Each structure stands twice: as structure tokens, then as C-alpha cells.
C-alpha positions in Angstrom: 0.0 0.5 -0.1 1.0 3.7 -1.0 1.3 5.9 1.7 1.5 9.8 1.4 2.9 12.5 3.9 0.7 15.5 3.6 2.8 17.6 1.7 2.5 15.5 -1.5 -1.3 14.4 -1.4 -2.8 17.8 -0.1 -5.0 17.1 2.7 -6.0 19.4 5.1 -4.6 19.2 8.4 -6.2 21.9 11.0 -4.0 22.5 14.6 -5.8 24.9 16.6 -4.3 26.4 19.6 -7.4 28.1 21.9 -6.8 30.8 24.8 -4.9 30.7 27.0 -5.1 26.9 27.5 -2.7 26.5 24.7 -5.4 23.5 23.7 -4.6 21.6 20.3 -7.6 20.4 18.4 -6.8 18.8 14.9 -8.7 17.2 12.0 -9.1 15.5 9.3 -11.5 14.8 6.1 -12.4 11.4 4.3 -11.5 11.3 0.9 -14.9 12.4 -0.5 -14.8 15.2 2.6 -18.4 13.4 3.5 -16.7 12.4 6.9 -14.3 14.9 8.9 -13.3 14.4 12.7 -11.9 16.8 15.1 -9.6 15.9 18.1 -8.7 18.1 20.9 -7.0 18.0 24.4 -8.5 20.7 26.5 -8.3 20.5 29.9 -6.4 17.5 29.8 -8.6 15.1 28.0 -8.4 13.2 24.9 -12.5 13.8 23.1 -13.3 13.4 19.3 -16.2 14.8 17.4 -17.1 13.7 13.9 -19.1 15.5 11.2 -21.5 13.4 8.6 -22.3 15.4 5.5 -22.0 18.9 7.3 -24.0 17.5 10.3 -22.4 16.3 13.6 -23.3 12.7 13.9 -21.4 12.5 17.2 -21.0 14.8 20.1 -18.0 15.5 21.8 -17.0 11.6 23.3 -14.5 10.6 25.5 -10.8 9.1 24.4 -8.4 7.6 26.8 -7.5 4.0 28.4 -7.1 3.2 32.3 -4.1 0.9 33.7 -3.9 -0.4 36.6 -0.4 0.7 39.5 -0.2 4.1 36.3 -2.3 7.0 36.1 -2.9 5.5 32.5 -4.4 7.3 29.8 -7.1 9.3 31.1 -6.3 12.8 32.4 -3.6 15.7 32.0 -2.6 14.7 28.8 -1.6 16.6 25.6 -1.0 16.5 22.3 3.0 15.9 21.2 2.5 15.3 17.8 0.5 14.7 14.5 1.0 13.5 10.9 -1.4 12.9 8.3 -0.9 10.3 5.5 -3.5 8.8 3.1 -3.4 5.6 0.7 -5.3 4.4 -2.7 -4.4 0.4 -2.7 -6.4 -2.3 -4.5 -5.6 -5.8 -3.1 -7.0 -8.7 -4.4 -9.0 -11.4 -2.1 -8.2 -15.0 -2.2 -12.0 -15.5 -1.9 -14.7 -13.3 -1.0 -17.7 -11.5 -1.4 -15.6 -8.9 -4.3 -12.4 -9.8 -5.8 -11.1 -6.7 -6.0 -11.4 -4.5 -2.2 -10.7 -1.0 -2.9 -8.4 0.5 0.5 -8.9 4.2 -0.2 -8.5 6.4 3.3 -7.0 9.1 4.9 -4.6 8.6 8.1 -4.0 10.7 11.2 -1.8 10.0 14.3 -1.6 11.5 17.1 0.5 11.2 19.9 -0.1 12.4 23.3 1.9 12.3 26.6 1.1 13.3 30.2 3.3 15.3 31.4 7.1 15.7 30.9 8.3 12.9 33.0 5.4 10.5 32.4 7.5 7.2 31.3 4.4 6.2 29.4 2.8 7.7 26.0 0.2 6.7 24.0 -1.0 7.5 19.8 -4.3 7.4 18.8 -4.4 6.6 14.9 -7.8 7.3 13.1 -8.5 6.2 9.7 -11.3 7.8 7.6 -13.0 6.4 4.3 -15.6 7.6 2.6 -18.5 5.1 4.9 -16.9 5.9 8.2 -13.7 5.4 10.3 -11.6 3.1 12.6 -9.4 4.2 15.5 -6.9 2.5 18.0 -4.8 3.0 20.7 -1.0 2.6 20.2 1.5 2.1 23.7 4.6 4.0 22.6 6.7 1.3 24.8 9.0 -1.5 24.4 7.5 -5.3 24.3 9.1 -6.5 27.5 7.2 -4.1 30.3 3.9 -5.0 31.2 0.8 -2.9 30.5 -2.8 -3.6 32.9 -5.9 -2.4 31.2 -8.5 -2.1 33.9 -10.9 -0.1 31.4 -11.5 1.6 28.4 -12.8 5.4 28.5 -13.7 5.2 24.9 -17.2 6.9 24.1 -19.8 7.4 20.9 -22.3 10.2 22.6 -25.0 10.9 20.5 -28.2 13.4 20.9 -32.1 12.3 20.9 -31.4 8.4 21.8 -35.0 8.5 21.8 -35.6 9.2 18.2 -33.0 6.9 17.7 -34.2 3.4 16.4 -31.6 0.2 16.9 -31.1 -3.4 16.5 -28.9 -5.1 19.0 -28.7 -8.6 21.0 -27.5 -8.5 24.8 -23.5 -9.1 25.7 -22.6 -11.1 28.2 -25.2 -13.3 28.0 -25.3 -16.9 28.7 -26.3 -18.3 25.6 -22.4 -16.1 24.1 -23.7 -14.6 20.7 -27.0 -17.2 19.7 -30.1 -14.5 20.2 -32.6 -13.2 18.5 -32.4 -9.5 17.8 -34.5 -6.5 19.4 -35.7 -3.4 17.9 -35.9 -0.5 20.8 -35.4 2.8 20.7 -31.5 4.0 21.2 -32.2 5.0 25.6 -33.7 1.7 26.0 -30.7 -0.9 25.5 -28.1 -1.9 28.1 -25.0 -3.4 27.9 -25.1 -4.8 24.0 -22.8 -6.6 21.8 -21.1 -5.3 18.4 -21.9 -5.1 15.3 -24.6 -2.8 16.9 -26.3 -1.3 14.1 -28.8 1.7 14.3 -30.7 5.1 12.7 -30.3 8.4 13.1 -33.3 10.6 13.3 -31.7 12.2 10.4 -32.4 9.0 8.0 -28.0 7.9 8.2 -27.1 4.6 9.8 -24.3 4.1 11.1 -22.7 0.7 12.7 -20.1 0.5 15.6 -18.3 -2.6 15.7 -14.4 -3.7 15.5 -11.5 -4.5 13.1 -8.7 -7.0 14.0 -9.4 -8.3 17.4 -6.0 -9.8 18.6 -4.5 -9.9 21.6 -6.7 -8.0 23.0 -10.3 -7.9 25.2 -13.3 -7.6 23.2 -15.1 -4.5 23.2 -19.2 -4.1 24.3 -21.0 -1.2 24.4 -22.6 -0.2 27.6 -24.8 2.9 27.8 -24.2 5.3 30.2 -26.3 8.7 30.3 -28.9 8.1 27.6 -27.3 8.7 24.0 -23.5 7.8 25.0 -22.7 4.1 25.1 -19.2 3.8 26.5 -16.4 0.8 25.4 -17.1 -1.9 28.2 -13.9 -4.5 27.1 -14.8 -8.4 28.3 -12.4 -8.7 31.7 -10.3 -11.8 31.6 -10.3 -14.1 34.7 -8.7 -11.8 37.1 -10.7 -8.5 36.7 -8.3 -7.5 34.2 -9.1 -6.3 30.4 -6.0 -7.0 28.8 -2.5 -7.7 30.2 0.2 -7.3 27.3 3.2 -4.7 27.2 4.0 -1.3 26.5 4.2 -1.5 22.6 0.1 -3.4 22.4 -2.1 -2.2 19.9 -5.5 -2.1 20.5 -8.2 -3.1 18.0 -10.0 -0.7 15.2 -12.6 0.8 17.1 -14.5 1.0 14.0 -18.0 3.4 13.2 -19.6 2.6 9.3 -22.1 5.6 8.5 -24.3 5.6 5.6 -27.3 8.2 4.1 -29.8 5.0 4.1 -29.4 0.7 5.2 -27.9 -0.6 1.9 -25.0 1.7 2.9 -23.2 -0.8 5.5 -24.0 -3.3 3.1 -21.2 -2.1 0.7 -18.8 -1.3 2.8 -15.4 -2.9 3.5 -14.1 -0.8 6.0 -13.7 -3.8 8.3 -11.6 -5.7 6.2 -9.6 -2.8 5.4 -8.6 -2.5 8.8 -7.4 -5.7 9.0 -3.3 -6.2 7.7 -2.8 -7.9 4.5 -2.6 -12.0 4.4 0.1 -13.5 6.3 0.1 -17.0 5.5 1.1 -16.4 1.8 0.2 -19.2 -1.2 -3.0 -19.4 0.3 -4.7 -21.8 -2.5 -4.9 -24.9 -0.9 -7.7 -22.7 1.3 -11.0 -23.8 -1.0 -14.8 -22.1 -0.9 -17.2 -24.6 -1.4 -20.8 -26.1 -0.9 -21.0 -29.3 1.3 -23.6 -31.6 3.2 -23.4 -32.9 6.1 -24.2 -35.3 8.7 -26.1 -32.5 11.6 -29.6 -31.3 10.9 -30.4 -35.7 11.6 -28.7 -34.7 15.0 -31.0 -32.0 15.5 -34.0 -33.4 14.7 -33.0 -36.3 16.9 -33.3 -38.8 14.0 -29.7 -39.7 14.7 -27.2 -39.3 18.0 -23.6 -37.5 18.5 -23.6 -40.4 20.6 -22.9 -44.2 20.2 -25.7 -46.4 19.9 -28.4 -47.8 17.4 -29.1 -44.2 16.0 -25.5 -43.4 15.9 -25.3 -40.5 12.7 -21.4 -40.4 12.2 -20.8 -44.3 11.0 -18.8 -45.3 8.4 -21.4 -46.4 6.0 -23.8 -43.1 5.8 -21.1 -41.2 5.6 -19.9 -43.3 2.3 -24.3 -42.8 1.8 -23.6 -38.7 2.2 -20.3 -38.8 -0.6 -22.3 -40.7 -2.8 -24.6 -38.1 -2.9 -22.3 -35.6 -3.1 -20.7 -36.8 -5.7 -24.3 -37.1 -7.6 -25.0 -33.6 -7.1 -22.2 -31.7 -7.2 -21.2 -31.0 -3.8 -17.4 -31.0 -2.7 -17.6 -31.9 1.0 -19.4 -34.1 3.8 -19.5 -33.0 7.6 -19.2 -35.9 9.7 -20.4 -34.8 13.5 -19.8 -36.7 16.2 -17.6 -39.2 15.1 -14.6 -39.4 17.5 -14.6 -40.5 21.2 -16.9 -38.7 24.3 -19.6 -37.8 23.1 -21.3 -40.5 25.8 -22.2 -39.1 29.0 -21.5 -35.7 29.9 -19.7 -34.1 26.8 -22.0 -31.3 27.4 -20.7 -30.2 30.9 -16.9 -31.9 30.7 -15.7 -31.1 27.4 -12.2 -33.0 29.1 -14.2 -36.2 27.3 -13.0 -35.3 24.3 -10.5 -37.5 22.0 -9.8 -35.9 19.0 -7.7 -38.4 17.3 -9.7 -41.4 18.2 -12.7 -42.3 16.4 -15.7 -45.3 17.3 -15.6 -47.9 16.1 -18.0 -47.9 13.5 -16.4 -45.2 11.6 -13.6 -45.5 9.8 -11.3 -42.7 8.7 -8.8 -44.3 6.5 -11.6 -45.6 4.3 -14.2 -42.9 4.6 -11.6 -40.3 3.6 -10.1 -42.8 1.1 -13.6 -43.6 0.0 -14.4 -39.9 0.1 -10.9 -38.9 -2.6 -12.5 -41.7 -5.0 -15.5 -39.4 -5.1 -13.4 -36.5 -5.6 -15.5 -35.2 -2.4 -13.8 -34.3 0.5 -14.3 -35.6 4.2 -14.7 -32.0 6.5 -13.9 -32.6 9.6 -15.3 -32.1 13.6 -13.7 -30.7 16.4 -16.2 -30.1 19.6 -14.1 -28.7 22.4 -17.7 -28.1 24.8 -15.4 -25.5 25.8 -12.4 -26.8 27.3 -10.0 -24.9 25.2 -6.5 -26.3 27.1 -8.3 -29.8 26.5 -8.2 -29.0 23.2 -4.8 -27.3 22.8 -2.9 -30.6 24.3 -4.4 -32.5 21.1 -4.7 -29.7 18.7 -1.1 -30.7 16.9 -2.2 -34.4 16.9 -5.8 -33.9 15.7 -4.7 -31.6 12.9 -1.5 -33.7 11.7 -3.8 -36.6 11.9 -6.7 -34.7 9.4 -3.8 -33.8 7.1 -2.6 -37.4 6.8 -5.7 -38.5 5.8 -6.5 -35.2 3.3 -9.0 -33.4 5.6 -8.2 -29.8 4.7 -12.2 -28.2 6.9 -12.6 -28.6 10.2 -15.3 -27.1 12.1 -14.8 -26.3 15.2 -17.2 -26.4 18.7 -17.5 -24.7 22.1 -20.6 -25.1 23.3 -20.4 -24.3 27.1 -23.5 -23.3 28.6 -23.2 -20.0 30.5 -21.1 -18.0 28.3 -17.4 -19.3 29.0 -15.1 -22.0 28.5 -12.6 -23.6 30.7 -8.8 -22.9 30.9 -5.9 -24.4 32.6 -3.7 -21.2 33.8 0.2 -21.6 34.2 -0.8 -22.7 37.5 -2.9 -25.8 36.5 -6.0 -24.2 38.0 -8.9 -24.4 36.2 -10.1 -20.7 35.5 -13.6 -19.5 33.2 -13.1 -17.4 31.2 -15.8 -15.3 28.6 -15.4 -16.5 25.2 -14.8 -12.8 24.3 -12.0 -12.1 27.3 -8.4 -11.5 25.8 -7.1 -15.4 27.2 -9.8 -16.7 24.7 -9.6 -14.3 21.5 -6.0 -15.7 22.0 -6.7 -19.7 21.5 -9.2 -19.0 18.8 -6.1 -17.6 16.6 -4.1 -20.2 17.9 -6.1 -22.8 16.4 -6.0 -20.9 13.0 -2.4 -20.6 13.1 -1.6 -24.0 13.8 -4.4 -25.8 11.5 -3.1 -23.3 8.6 0.5 -25.2 9.6 -1.2 -28.1 8.5 -2.4 -26.8 5.4 -6.2 -26.9 6.7 -8.9 -23.9 7.3 -11.4 -23.6 10.3 -15.0 -22.9 10.5 -15.6 -21.7 14.0 -18.7 -22.6 16.0 -19.4 -20.8 19.3 -16.9 -18.1 18.5 -15.1 -14.7 18.9 -17.2 -12.4 16.7 -15.9 -11.8 13.9 -13.1 -8.8 12.9 -12.0 -9.6 9.7 -9.3 -11.8 10.5 -9.7 -14.0 7.5 -8.1 -11.2 5.3 -4.5 -11.8 7.5 -5.8 -15.7 8.1 -7.5 -17.1 4.5 -7.7 -20.1 6.3 -10.4 -18.6 8.9 -12.2 -19.4 6.2 -16.1 -18.9 8.4 -17.5 -18.9 11.6 -20.6 -18.6 13.2 -21.6 -16.0 15.7 -25.2 -15.6 15.8 -28.8 -17.2 16.0 -28.0 -20.0 13.7 -30.4 -22.7 11.6 -30.4 -25.5 14.5 -32.9 -22.6 16.6 -35.3 -23.9 14.0 -35.2 -27.7 15.1 -35.7 -26.9 18.8 -35.6 -23.2 20.4 -37.7 -21.9 21.9 -39.1 -19.7 19.8 -37.4 -21.1 17.0 -36.0 -18.4 14.7 -38.3 -15.6 13.7 -39.2 -14.6 10.0 -37.3 -11.2 10.7 -34.5 -12.2 12.1 -32.8 -13.5 8.9 -32.7 -10.4 7.7 -31.9 -8.6 10.9 -28.9 -11.1 10.5 -27.7 -8.9 7.4 -27.9 -5.2 8.7 -25.8 -7.0 11.7 -23.7 -9.7 12.6 -23.0 -10.1 8.6 -21.8 -6.4 8.9 -18.7 -8.9 10.6 -18.0 -11.3 7.8 -19.3 -14.4 6.6 -21.4 -16.6 8.7 -22.2 -20.4 8.3 -26.1 -19.9 8.7 -26.7 -23.7 7.6 -29.4 -22.8 5.3 -31.1 -24.5 2.6 -34.1 -26.9 4.7 -36.7 -28.2 2.2 -38.6 -29.9 5.2 -40.1 -26.9 6.8 -42.4 -28.4 9.5 -40.2 -31.9 10.3 -43.0 -31.5 13.1 -46.0 -30.0 11.2 -46.8 -27.0 9.9 -48.9 -26.3 13.9 -45.4 -27.2 16.0 -43.2 -24.8 17.8 -40.4 -25.9 16.5 -40.0 -25.7 12.6 -38.8 -23.1 9.7 -40.4 -19.9 10.0 -39.9 -19.7 6.2 -40.7 -20.3 2.9 -39.2 -22.9 0.6 -37.9 -20.1 -1.5 -36.6 -17.9 1.3 -34.6 -21.0 1.8 -33.5 -20.4 -1.8 -32.3 -17.2 -1.4 -30.2 -17.2 2.1 -27.5 -19.0 -0.4 -27.3 -15.5 -1.6 -28.5 -12.7 0.8 -26.1 -14.5 4.0 -22.9 -14.6 2.6 -20.4 -17.2 3.7 -17.5 -19.3 1.1 -18.7 -22.2 1.8 -22.6 -23.0 2.4 -24.4 -26.2 3.9 -27.3 -27.6 1.9 -27.7 -28.1 5.6 -31.3 -30.9 5.5 -31.6 -34.3 5.6 -30.4 -35.5 1.7 -33.7 -37.5 1.4 -35.7 -33.9 1.5 -33.8 -32.6 -1.7 -34.4 -35.8 -3.6 -37.8 -35.0 -2.9 -37.9 -31.9 -4.7 -35.2 -32.1 -7.4 -36.3 -29.1 -9.4 -35.4 -26.3 -6.5 -32.7 -28.0 -5.7 -31.8 -27.2 -8.7 -30.6 -23.1 -7.2 -28.3 -25.1 -4.6 -26.9 -26.9 -6.9 -25.8 -24.2 -9.2 -25.4 -21.1 -7.0 -22.0 -20.4 -6.3 -19.9 -19.0 -3.1 -17.2 -17.7 -4.3 -18.5 -13.9 -5.8 -16.5 -11.5 -8.5 -18.6 -8.4 -6.7 -21.1 -8.2 -5.0 -24.1 -5.2 -4.3 -27.0 -4.9 -2.3 -29.6 -3.4 -4.2 -32.5 -2.3 -1.6 -33.8 -2.9 1.9 -34.5 -1.1 5.3 -32.6 -2.7 8.3 -35.2 -5.7 9.7 -37.5 -5.6 6.7 -36.2 -6.9 3.7 -33.0 -6.8 1.4 -32.1 -7.8 -2.0 -28.5 -9.0 -3.1 -27.2 -9.3 -6.5 -23.9 -11.3 -6.4 -21.2 -11.9 -9.4 -19.7 -15.4 -9.8 -16.1 -15.2 -9.2 -14.3 -14.8 -12.4 -17.4 -15.9 -14.4 -20.6 -14.0 -16.3 -23.0 -15.3 -14.5 -24.8 -13.7 -11.5 -27.4 -14.5 -8.7 -30.1 -12.5 -6.7 -31.5 -13.4 -3.8 -34.8 -11.3 -1.7 -36.0 -12.2 1.5 -38.3 -10.4 3.7 -39.8 -10.3 7.3 -42.8 -11.6 8.1 -44.4 -9.3 5.5 -45.6 -9.8 2.5 -44.2 -6.9 0.0 -43.3 -6.3 -3.8 -40.3 -4.9 -4.7 -39.4 -3.7 -8.2 -35.8 -4.5 -9.6 -33.5 -2.9 -11.6 -31.8 -5.0 -13.7 -28.5 -2.5 -14.1 -26.1 -4.1 -12.3 -25.9 -6.9 -15.6 -23.1 -6.0 -18.0 -24.8 -3.8 -20.5 -25.5 -5.2 -24.0 -25.5 -9.0 -22.8 -28.3 -11.1 -22.4 -29.4 -13.8 -19.6 -31.4 -16.4 -19.2 -33.1 -15.5 -15.4 -34.1 -18.6 -13.8 -36.4 -17.3 -11.0 -37.6 -19.3 -7.6 -40.0 -17.6 -6.1 -43.2 -18.0 -3.5 -47.0 -19.5 -5.0 -49.2 -16.8 -5.3 -50.5 -18.4 -2.6 -47.2 -18.5 -0.7 -46.9 -18.4 3.1 -45.2 -19.2 5.7 -47.5 -20.3 8.2 -50.3 -22.1 5.9 -48.4 -22.8 2.6 -45.1 -22.6 2.7 -43.6 -25.0 -0.1 -45.7 -22.8 -2.9 -43.0 -21.9 -5.4 -43.2 -21.5 -8.5 -40.0 -22.0 -11.1 -40.3 -19.3 -14.1 -37.6 -18.7 -16.9 -37.0 -15.5 -19.0 -34.1 -13.9 -21.1 -33.3 -10.9 -20.0 -31.0 -7.1 -20.7 -29.7 -5.0 -17.9 -32.2 -2.7 -19.5 -35.0 -4.5 -17.5 -37.5 -4.1 -14.9 -38.4 -7.6 -12.7 -41.5 -6.7 -10.3 -40.6 -9.6 -7.6 -43.2 -10.9 -5.2 -42.8 -12.5 -1.6 -44.8 -14.0 0.2 -44.5 -13.5 4.4 -41.2 -14.2 5.0 -40.7 -14.9 1.5 -38.3 -14.6 -1.0 -37.0 -14.6 -4.1 -33.4 -16.7 -5.8 -32.6 -15.4 -9.4 -29.4 -17.2 -11.2 -28.7 -14.9 -14.3 -27.0 -17.6 -17.2 -25.1 -15.7 -19.5 -26.3 -16.1 -22.8 
């Protein structure tokens, strides 16, 4: 990336000297001048404020850190020096929602000092993009001196919170990130996870999150006085928020801002704030589609543990591999193959072995059979939150999988109460939140170790995504939200609005392994509580709307063979994209996404709605001009309704160009999925 200093780029750096206090204020604008940030040290306190399109959107808000046994970075501060840079570069994702990503930003770096005798100084680095900004704290000490952070004073302050619509899930709860989204006014929230999305009275849409979370604590948001959101770092077992050294870098605190809802969806800000690929050649990381021995366990058709209905058998895995080969899937996920699923695994993850299989599952025979079919086994490691047990076996487990050609592993951290167990350096068992510094380091350790064996990781019950897939492209997907399985046994199951809400909240962070594609929408009948609250067309549309480079056809395979015409869309849809465009939508209401298949001419489109039926007028101007396409349209039938008639599906074909417009009618909790096949 090319960085330019102020003198070479013509950017505006303003330094104000205010009266006798000698307070300084520095400011910076985004490349298109829509965003402007002001940073000041008035009265020894560091504060910032933000304008968007000439309007003050973030009121003066505090910055700072509190340190144990030190005065910290909180008061008696002054700006020592500042520097401004700019960058405009384009980089290539090895896989992703778009192949080429433009990184165009202006950058402000400011160093502070407490007083002339202070041994501890710190810097803040801002990067302003046209669609938002990020900032982080940077320690100016050495890599040996311990630094204990006990609080993050960062604030985000907004006026008229009683008029701001917000969408959120609670933070530090027993079920991690796996909640239905609440929709309230901003002044009604307490402590929330990020990404946290809201709509200002003027119509601007904002999402607060973080990027490049490495060796730090996750940031949640507390509301103090109404409208003021304060960073609340997840504590370690010892009460500290972060234990690090003097040359630390915090994660980037990010604020995405757009004039409308879809503007948030078309942002690359989170990725651009992460470091480039550190793994070198990652051609072994393969996007794709898979089926699996999974949904049957959630329906109680199969079991994870041994016995008469054990799912992970050699025989059943081969059947799934036959299905995958027949219909063009490249992988089969198998859960429950390894010793430990019998008994109290949910309460005690120490029982798991990650190298010993059950007697009715032959790892070598299965992988050899898959190789003959050009279908790979997708591995599975459930830790039940016992991360030390997993770390003790990790290298052996990855070595075993590498030996047998397993190149993707789904890891799991199910642990009731939202905490995992870690054995500390003194041999004492410690309970830690999933998003505390120590556990964050564990997740990344898993990804790095897997990379040494050319294995990609799909983490379930993970830390939230912060864009590290750019730096470690083998972190290919993750869960981190309420997934499809809640429709099998959750009370309540996922609501019609849930997947729409995910797009404008969780999905702003990065890919999610939601596991779409359920065809038997009401396994226990339409009147049962546990059923999928969507139409069949919406299940198809989720493959385009909920981005992941690996997508599962999650239902039992026999349900697909009972409806092959609809199944054709899942066979055809890509998981790796040349470009992606959010075309229309409102938070919690509906969304329309179009994506072009990577290095090909075909486009795919997905549209989904909440519990309301609606009609969408769709201009096809995203298609290549002068080219004709066959639109293969999978849409809700005329009388479709998620409650009473969810299976009604019409499949139609017509020739279209970029000059055409389609009218899509979406049923209640319905959708539309379209393949535009280039002619």
C-alpha cells in the first residue's frame, strides 16, 4: 500500500490553539470530504467529534485507557505531535464477496503525553474512509514492560437517543451471540454486542464494531447517560481487561456511516482495517458447498453419541458422499465421529479425544472413499468449551486430519453460561468469557496451527468476526449468531425477521455459517412450535443473502431428492464472488443482494422479507450492458404463506438484459432466488 504524507497529497490538517489553555485541536476529512473528525486535548482530556455531510453525528466523546498501578491514559494529556497520511490501493481477496477491494483512506496519527516526566505515552491512529472510520490505541513503550488495562474510556455520544432506532443483542449473556435481535429506541438499551446498528433521526445509518481483534479484549457497549455508549471490555478471569506490553495495539474501534441501510452493506471498512495475508500461498483454501451428518442430530433422527441411531458411521458417511458426488458438492461434514460424545460432554469437554474414532467410523476408509468420488471429508472438533484439552491435542489432531486429506475443520465451543474452561500456567482451572483476551488468543492460535497443516477453520460458538480472514484466509467462516439449528429445538425458533436482521447486524462483521437450505420446513407438522418460519423460496435466497464462502445444504439428503427442481438452485449457486451489491432494503424489513460469480459472467440474486409480504421493483442495471441472460427465477407461489403454505414455489425462466426491470412478489417470510445465466 502506498502512503503519502500531507505535503504530497494536499489533505487538510488543521491545528487550532485555543486561548490561554493552549489546547490543541486537529482535524481530518475523508477522501470525499463527507466525513470530518476533530480531536482535541482541551483541559487535559482527549475527546473527538464527527461530522457527516456537514452535520454533527457524534457529539464530543471521551477517549482513553485506565491502567492498573499507573495514572494511565485518561487525564493531564496534551497532543505532542501529529502526522497525516493518505492511501489509495486495491488488493485482491483470495476468496470473498468481491475479488478486488479498494482501500482509499486518509489517516491521522496523534501522539499524547501526560507530562514531561511521564514514562508512559500513547498514540491514537484514525483512518477515515468514505463509508466510515476506525481508530485504535497504540502503546509507545517496549515489548517487555507489562501493561495492565483495567478500563477503556472510549465513548460514542449521540443526541436524541429516544428518536434513534436500534437493533441489538445483549452482551455477556449465557448464550454468547445466539439471541434474536431486539428492536428498540437507543435510550432503552443496556449492554450490547457489536456490530450494533442504529438509524439516526435524519435517516443516517450507523454501525459500531471493531476490526483486527488480536491479543486484546472484545469491546461491548454500555449505555451510561442516555445516548452515550461507552466501551466495556470483556474481563479476564483475574478481573483485568487486558494484560499486554508497552508496545500494544488495541483493536480498531469502527464506525460505519451511510445515508441509507444498504450503504452499510456495501462497505469494506472492516476488511481494510486488517493486515494483509500473512500465510503466503493459500491456494489450498477452497470455497465450496457441502452436505453433512448434522441436521439429523438436531431432529433426534440420529445421535452424536454411540448407539443404535449413531449418525457418524462409515456406512452413512459413504451414502452422503455418494449424494455429494452425484449432485456436485465437494464436501461432507461428519459430527460425532470421535470418542467423547457419550455421557456428560456438554458439561465436561475434557472427555473428548480428537484422534480416536468410534468403532463404527473408519476415518481412513471414509477419506479414501471420498477421494475416489472427488468429495472431501470435512472434519469436526467439538471442545465443549474445554479449550486447554483441545490445545493439548491440537497438533496431533491436525496432523491426523492432514494425513487423511482433511482440509477443512468445523470447531465448536458449546458451553452453557457463556464461559469456557482454561487451565492457567499454575494448573488452576479458570472460567473465561468466550470474548475475553485469553480466549480470543486461543481462537487465533487454533487458526494459526491449522494453517501449518493447510487446514481451514470454520469456528462455531466463536469470538465475533473482526475481519481477520484477510490476514489469515484459512479462517474461512464462523457462526457467532443464532443459526438454523434453533428451528429444530429452540423456544422460540428463529423469527421471520431474524435472517433479515442478521444482514444489517452480524453480517456486517463477515461471513456466517448459518447452514441454510431446509426443504422439509415443518418436520413435526405446520402447527408445531419447532419449524422453520420461512417459505421454501426464502431458504433458497439465503444462499445469496447470507454470505459465506462455504455453504451447507443443511437438510437430510432424502428431502432434496424429493424436490429436485428446487434443489437445482442450490446446485447452481456459487459461494465465491467477483463482486457483490446490496440493491435495496431496510433494517429488519427486507434486503436484496446481487452477486457475480467469480471470474465468470453469471449473476445470482437473493431477496428476503420479514413477516410482511411485499412487492419489489428490481432494476437489472447491475448486469453487463449489451449482454443477454436467462433469468432462472425461483419465487414464492401466488398463494404462498410461511404459516399455512410455505412450500408454494414457482420456477420460471425468461430472457433479460440490463435494461429490464423485474417485479418480485415476496410472501410472508418469503423470498426470491434468481440465477442470471449469461447467454
